[in-house]
C-alpha positions in Angstrom: 26.7 -22.9 248.9 25.3 -20.1 246.3 21.8 -19.1 247.6 19.2 -16.8 246.2 16.7 -14.8 248.5 13.4 -14.5 247.8 10.8 -11.9 249.5 7.1 -11.2 249.0 4.8 -9.1 250.9 1.1 -8.3 250.0 0.0 -4.7 250.8 -2.5 -5.8 253.4 0.5 -8.0 255.3 2.8 -5.2 255.1 0.2 -2.8 256.6 -1.0 -5.1 259.3 1.9 -7.5 260.3 5.0 -5.2 259.4 6.6 -8.2 257.7 8.0 -5.8 254.9 10.4 -6.5 252.1 13.4 -4.7 253.9 12.7 -7.0 257.0 12.7 -10.0 255.1 16.0 -9.3 253.0 17.7 -8.4 256.5 16.8 -11.8 257.8 17.9 -13.5 254.7 21.3 -11.6 254.6 22.1 -12.5 258.1 21.1 -16.1 257.9 23.4 -16.4 254.6 26.2 -14.7 256.5 25.8 -16.9 259.8 25.8 -20.0 257.7 28.7 -19.2 255.3 26.7 -19.2 252.0 27.1 -16.7 248.9 24.0 -14.7 248.7 23.7 -14.3 244.7 20.8 -12.4 244.6 17.3 -11.5 246.2 14.1 -11.2 244.3 11.0 -9.7 245.2 7.3 -9.7 244.8 5.8 -6.6 246.1 2.0 -6.5 246.7 1.6 -9.7 245.6 -1.1 -12.4 247.1 0.3 -15.5 248.3 -2.1 -17.1 246.7 -0.7 -16.1 243.3 0.7 -18.7 241.2 4.3 -18.3 239.4 2.7 -17.0 236.1 1.3 -14.1 238.2 4.6 -12.8 239.6 7.7 -11.2 238.7 10.3 -12.3 241.2 9.6 -15.8 241.7 9.9 -16.9 238.0 13.5 -15.3 238.3 14.4 -17.4 241.3 13.3 -20.7 239.9 15.3 -19.7 236.8 18.5 -19.4 238.8 18.1 -22.8 240.1 17.0 -24.2 236.8 20.0 -22.9 234.9 22.4 -23.7 237.7 23.4 -20.3 238.8 22.6 -21.0 242.5 22.5 -24.3 244.7 19.3 -23.1 246.7 16.5 -20.8 247.5 16.0 -19.2 250.7 13.0 -17.6 252.0 12.2 -15.9 255.6 9.3 -18.0 256.3 7.7 -20.6 254.0 4.5 -18.7 253.8 6.5 -15.8 251.9 7.0 -18.6 249.1 3.2 -18.9 249.0 -0.1 -18.8 251.3 -2.0 -21.2 249.0 -1.1 -24.8 249.6 -1.3 -25.8 246.0 1.1 -23.0 245.0 3.3 -24.0 247.9 3.7 -27.7 246.9 4.1 -26.9 243.0 6.8 -24.6 243.9 8.7 -26.9 246.1 8.4 -29.9 243.5 9.8 -27.4 241.1 13.0 -26.6 243.1 13.3 -30.2 243.7 12.9 -31.5 240.4 15.5 -28.9 239.2 18.0 -30.6 241.6 18.0 -27.2 243.9 17.3 -27.1 247.9 15.0 -24.8 249.7 15.7 -23.2 253.1 13.6 -21.0 255.6 15.2 -18.5 258.0 12.9 -19.5 260.6 13.2 -23.3 260.5 16.0 -24.5 258.3 15.9 -26.7 255.3 12.6 -28.0 253.8 13.5 -31.3 252.9 12.2 -33.4 249.7 9.3 -35.8 250.4 10.3 -39.4 251.7 8.2 -42.5 251.1 9.6 -43.9 254.2 8.9 -40.7 256.0 5.1 -40.0 255.3 4.8 -37.8 258.4 7.3 -35.3 256.8 5.0 -34.5 254.1 1.9 -34.4 256.4 3.6 -32.3 258.6 4.9 -29.6 255.9 1.3 -29.7 254.4 -0.6 -29.1 257.6 1.5 -26.1 258.3 0.3 -24.9 254.7 -3.2 -25.4 255.4 -3.2 -23.2 258.5 -1.4 -20.6 256.5 -3.9 -20.7 253.8 -6.7 -20.6 256.4 -5.0 -17.6 258.2 -5.2 -15.7 254.6 -8.8 -16.6 253.9 -9.7 -15.6 257.5 -8.1 -12.2 257.1 -9.8 -11.7 253.4 -13.2 -12.5 255.1 -12.5 -10.0 257.9 -11.7 -7.5 255.4 -14.7 -8.1 253.3 -17.2 -7.9 256.3 -15.4 -4.9 257.2 -16.0 -3.2 253.9 -19.3 -4.3 253.3 -20.1 -2.7 256.6 -18.5 0.6 255.9 -20.2 0.4 252.3 -23.3 0.2 254.3 -22.7 3.2 256.3 -21.8 5.1 253.0 -18.2 5.3 253.2 -15.1 4.7 250.8 -15.1 0.8 251.2 -12.8 -0.7 248.6 -9.4 -1.4 249.9 -6.2 0.7 249.6 -6.8 3.8 247.6 -4.7 3.5 244.3 -1.4 5.6 244.5 -2.0 9.3 244.2 -5.3 9.1 246.3 -6.1 8.9 250.0 -9.4 8.3 252.0 -10.5 11.0 254.2 -13.7 10.5 256.3 -14.5 7.8 253.5 -14.3 10.1 250.6 -11.5 9.6 248.1 -9.1 12.6 247.5 -6.0 13.4 245.8 -2.6 13.3 247.8 -0.4 16.1 247.1 2.9 14.2 247.9 2.1 11.2 246.0 0.8 13.4 242.9 4.2 14.8 242.8 5.8 11.4 242.5 3.5 10.2 240.0 4.5 13.2 237.9 8.0 12.1 238.3 7.2 8.6 237.5 5.7 9.9 234.3 8.5 12.0 233.4 11.2 8.6 234.0 8.8 6.6 232.2 8.8 8.8 229.1 12.5 9.2 229.3 13.0 5.4 229.0 14.1 4.6 232.3 14.1 1.1 233.5 12.1 -0.1 236.5 15.0 -0.5 238.4 16.6 2.9 237.3 13.0 4.8 238.2 12.8 2.9 241.6 16.7 4.0 242.4 15.9 7.7 241.3 12.6 8.1 243.4 14.0 6.6 246.5 17.0 9.1 246.2 15.1 12.3 245.4 12.8 11.7 248.5 9.6 10.4 246.8 8.1 7.6 248.9 5.6 4.7 248.4 2.4 4.4 250.5 4.0 2.0 253.1 7.7 1.7 252.6 10.8 3.8 252.7 12.1 2.6 249.2 10.5 1.7 245.8 10.6 -1.6 244.6 10.6 -2.3 240.6 7.4 -4.6 241.1 5.4 -1.9 242.8 6.6 0.7 240.2 5.2 -1.7 237.4 1.7 -1.9 238.7 1.7 2.2 238.9 3.2 2.5 235.3 0.9 0.4 233.8 -2.0 2.9 235.1 -0.3 5.8 233.5 
C-alpha cells in the first residue's frame, strides 16, 4: 500500500515533550517498513498549533492533495493528536480523507476506521480521545498564560519564545550571535532566490541550527523569511 506520512509539532510541544519532527518521522518510517507499505513522502508542519485548520498549514494540504489525486492509498501519523488537537479539526480532516477514498493509520494504535451507523461506540470513543487531547492542549495554554502573567508582574520578559536571533537573559531580550549569523545567511540565500527546501539543506550542511532542532525544515524557514 502507498502511504504518505504527516508530522507536526508546535514549538511548545517540541520543547516540553521531546516529540519532535525527527522522532515522528522515524516512527512512521519504521511502521511503514514493518507493515510492508511504500512510504511515498512525509510532509511536515513545524511550529504549528494543533488547533490550526488545514488552511493555516503547509504540510497537511499536501497530504490531502496526495490522497485526493490518488497518489497514495493512506495517510499515517505517529498519533492522532499530531493530525489535530482540536476535535473539530480532527473530525473534519478525517471526514475529508474518508470522503476521498483514503485510509488513515496511527503508529501507536493502527487504523482509524470510518464511522459505522451500526457501531456508534466507535465514533464516540474516537471523539472522546479527541476531547481529552483538546483539553490537555487548553490546560497547557492556561498554565503558560498564568506563568507569563506572573512573570510580567515581576517585570520580566513574558511573551513566549523569543524570535529567532534573540534570547532572553534574566528577563531581558538580547541578540544571539549564533542565530544572528544564521539570519544573515538566510537573508543571503533568500536574495539569491534559493527555495525554502534548498535553504534548509544549505543551512543544515553549514552547521547553522534552529532553536530546538538539529536541522532545518522549510516550514520554520518560511516564518523567518516572512520577517526579513
